C-alpha positions as CSV (number, residue, x, y, z in Angstrom):
1,M,0.0,0.0,0.0
2,I,1.7,3.1,-1.2
3,P,1.0,6.5,0.4
4,I,-1.2,8.8,-1.7
5,R,1.2,11.7,-1.4
6,C,4.9,12.1,-1.0
7,L,5.8,12.3,2.7
8,S,8.3,15.1,2.1
9,C,6.7,17.5,-0.4
10,G,3.1,16.4,-0.5
11,K,2.9,15.8,-4.3
12,P,0.5,13.0,-5.3
13,V,2.5,9.9,-6.2
14,S,0.1,7.0,-6.0
15,A,-1.3,7.7,-9.4
16,Y,2.1,6.7,-10.9
17,F,2.6,3.5,-9.0
18,D,0.9,1.0,-11.3
19,E,2.5,2.4,-14.5
20,Y,5.9,2.5,-12.8
21,N,5.7,-1.1,-11.7
22,R,4.4,-2.3,-15.1
23,R,7.1,-0.5,-17.0
24,V,10.0,-1.6,-14.7
25,A,8.7,-5.2,-14.9
26,D,8.8,-4.9,-18.7
27,G,12.5,-4.1,-18.5
28,E,12.7,-0.3,-18.6
29,K,15.2,1.5,-16.4
30,S,13.7,3.1,-13.3
31,K,15.4,6.4,-14.1
32,D,13.8,6.6,-17.6
33,V,10.4,5.7,-16.3
34,L,10.5,8.3,-13.5
35,D,11.7,10.9,-16.0
36,D,8.8,10.1,-18.4
37,L,6.3,10.2,-15.6
38,G,7.5,13.7,-14.6
39,L,8.8,12.8,-11.2
40,T,11.8,15.0,-10.9
41,R,12.1,15.5,-7.1
42,Y,14.3,13.0,-5.4
43,C,11.8,12.7,-2.5
44,C,9.0,11.6,-4.9
45,R,11.3,9.3,-6.8
46,R,12.3,7.5,-3.6
47,M,8.7,6.9,-2.8
48,L,8.3,4.6,-5.8
49,I,11.8,3.1,-5.9
50,S,12.0,2.1,-2.2
51,H,8.4,0.9,-1.9
52,V,8.0,-2.7,-0.7
53,Q,4.6,-4.4,-1.3
54,T,3.3,-5.7,2.0
55,W,-0.2,-6.6,0.9
56,E,-1.2,-9.0,-1.8
């Protein structure tokens, strides 16, 4: 369960989570996916990169 907003700056990040996971699973580099999604702040980027799925 990913937080709806970035904990540091408050930007909504949950809307990008599914697309990020799908594209990374398809073999794209995380950096390229995050750049395409428009996530430029390192605080928002870490929300997606460091997320660990705890629910199935």
